[in-house]
C-alpha positions as CSV (number, residue, x, y, z in Angstrom):
1,M,21.4,15.0,-34.2
2,L,17.8,15.5,-33.2
3,K,15.6,18.2,-35.0
4,L,12.6,20.0,-33.6
5,D,10.6,18.2,-36.1
6,D,11.5,14.8,-34.6
7,F,9.2,15.6,-31.8
8,F,6.0,16.4,-33.8
9,G,3.2,13.9,-33.4
10,L,4.9,11.9,-30.7
11,K,2.5,10.0,-28.7
12,L,3.6,10.2,-25.1
13,E,2.0,7.6,-22.7
14,E,0.6,9.0,-19.5
15,E,1.8,6.3,-17.2
16,R,5.4,5.9,-18.8
17,S,8.7,7.4,-17.2
18,D,10.9,4.6,-18.2
19,I,13.8,5.8,-20.0
20,S,14.3,3.0,-22.5
21,S,10.7,3.4,-23.9
22,L,11.1,7.0,-24.2
23,L,14.6,6.8,-25.9
24,N,13.1,4.3,-28.2
25,L,10.0,6.3,-28.9
26,I,12.2,9.2,-30.1
27,G,14.5,6.7,-31.8
28,V,17.9,7.5,-30.0
29,D,18.1,4.6,-27.4
30,Y,21.0,3.0,-29.5
31,Q,22.8,6.4,-29.9
32,I,22.6,7.1,-26.1
33,N,23.6,3.8,-25.2
34,Q,26.7,4.1,-27.5
35,T,27.9,7.2,-25.7
36,N,31.3,6.7,-23.9
37,V,29.8,7.8,-20.5
38,V,26.6,5.3,-20.7
39,R,29.2,2.4,-22.2
40,K,31.6,3.0,-19.4
41,I,29.2,2.9,-16.5
42,A,27.1,0.0,-18.0
43,A,30.2,-2.0,-18.3
44,S,31.1,-1.6,-14.8
45,N,27.7,-1.5,-13.1
46,G,25.4,-3.5,-15.4
47,I,22.9,-2.0,-18.0
48,D,20.1,-2.2,-15.6
49,S,21.8,-0.3,-12.7
50,P,20.1,2.9,-11.3
51,I,23.4,4.8,-12.4
52,V,23.0,4.0,-15.9
53,G,19.5,5.2,-15.9
54,V,20.9,8.5,-14.6
55,A,23.7,8.7,-17.3
56,R,21.4,8.0,-20.1
57,R,19.0,10.7,-18.9
58,Q,22.0,13.2,-18.7
59,Q,23.0,12.1,-22.3
60,F,19.7,12.7,-23.5
61,L,19.3,16.2,-22.3
62,K,22.7,17.0,-23.5
63,M,21.6,15.7,-27.0
64,I,18.5,18.0,-26.9
65,K,20.3,21.0,-25.4
66,P,20.4,22.9,-28.6
67,L,16.6,22.6,-29.0
68,L,15.9,23.5,-25.5
69,V,18.1,26.7,-25.5
70,S,16.8,27.9,-29.0
71,D,14.1,30.5,-29.3
72,M,10.4,29.1,-28.9
73,L,7.1,30.5,-30.0
74,K,5.1,32.5,-27.4
75,Y,2.8,30.3,-25.1
76,D,-0.7,30.0,-26.7
77,A,-3.3,29.3,-24.0
78,N,-5.8,28.3,-26.9
79,Y,-3.6,26.0,-28.8
80,Y,-5.3,22.9,-27.6
81,T,-8.9,24.2,-27.9
82,K,-8.6,25.8,-31.2
83,E,-8.6,23.9,-34.6
84,V,-5.1,23.1,-35.3
85,N,-3.8,23.0,-38.6
86,T,-0.9,20.6,-38.9
87,S,0.2,21.8,-42.3
88,S,0.7,25.2,-40.9
89,Q,4.5,25.7,-40.2
90,H,3.4,27.6,-37.0
91,D,1.3,24.9,-35.7
92,R,3.8,22.2,-36.5
93,R,6.5,24.0,-34.6
94,Y,4.5,24.9,-31.7
95,C,3.3,21.1,-31.4
96,S,6.9,20.1,-31.6
97,E,8.0,22.5,-29.2
98,E,5.3,21.0,-26.8
99,K,6.4,17.6,-27.2
100,L,10.0,18.6,-26.7
101,I,9.1,20.3,-23.4
102,L,7.1,17.3,-22.3
103,V,9.7,14.9,-23.3
104,A,12.5,16.7,-21.6
105,S,10.2,17.3,-18.3
106,V,9.5,13.5,-18.1
107,I,13.1,12.6,-18.6
108,A,14.5,15.3,-16.2
109,S,11.7,14.6,-13.4
110,T,11.9,10.9,-13.9
111,K,8.1,11.1,-13.4
112,S,5.4,10.0,-15.8
113,L,3.4,12.4,-17.8
114,R,0.3,12.0,-15.5
115,V,2.4,12.5,-12.3
116,L,4.2,15.4,-13.7
117,K,1.1,17.2,-14.6
118,A,-0.2,16.7,-11.2
119,D,2.9,17.8,-9.3
120,P,2.7,21.4,-8.3
121,N,6.4,21.5,-7.8
122,I,7.2,20.8,-11.3
123,M,7.1,24.0,-13.7
124,S,4.3,24.2,-16.0
125,E,4.9,23.9,-19.9
126,K,3.9,27.7,-20.1
127,N,6.7,28.7,-17.7
128,I,9.2,26.5,-19.3
129,R,8.1,27.8,-22.8
130,E,8.5,31.3,-21.5
131,N,11.6,30.9,-19.8
132,A,10.2,32.2,-16.6
133,F,13.3,31.4,-14.5
134,V,17.0,32.1,-14.2
135,G,19.1,30.5,-16.8
136,T,18.2,28.4,-19.7
137,R,15.5,25.7,-20.1
138,F,18.3,23.3,-20.6
139,D,19.7,24.5,-17.1
140,K,16.3,24.2,-15.6
141,M,15.8,20.5,-16.9
142,W,19.5,19.7,-15.8
143,D,18.9,21.1,-12.2
144,L,15.6,19.2,-12.1
145,L,17.3,15.9,-13.1
146,T,20.0,16.6,-10.5
147,K,17.6,17.0,-7.9
148,E,15.6,13.8,-8.6
149,T,18.5,11.6,-9.1
150,Q,20.8,12.9,-6.3
151,H,20.1,9.9,-4.2
152,I,21.3,7.6,-6.9
153,V,24.3,9.4,-7.5
154,D,25.2,9.7,-3.8
155,A,24.6,5.8,-3.4
156,F,26.8,5.1,-6.5
157,R,29.6,7.4,-5.1
158,K,29.2,5.8,-1.7
159,S,29.6,2.3,-3.0
160,K,32.8,3.3,-4.9
161,K,34.6,4.4,-1.9
């Protein structure tokens, strides 16, 4: 079970959106690959199949759901311009929440951090943090993942007919 503190200090690469490297960075790649869903789909389609990537992303979002639906600190526009005190519980928590939001956004959008920040169609960290939409943060991430991977799921379903 991941804790919010597991996201503190994560070094996300601007150009990476690869699911394996992200899961390795967080230390849950093996755990995700051992879920029944991923194992079953990988066994019948191959570990490198695009549908396995979708399943891995879904399983990761399910894993972090408790963190996404929990209360978060209010958005702080000055967080990255002020002197951050990493020994402060408040600053550590805020940083961990920011990394959680970024990781969830990269996983759900299937886009790199650089592309994500430039895409006007993706919600900002501020809006995600403040839950400025209908539903939960998890619901928003799940909807985004569904939208971004629908073509893969459709192709998979079509191939199974």
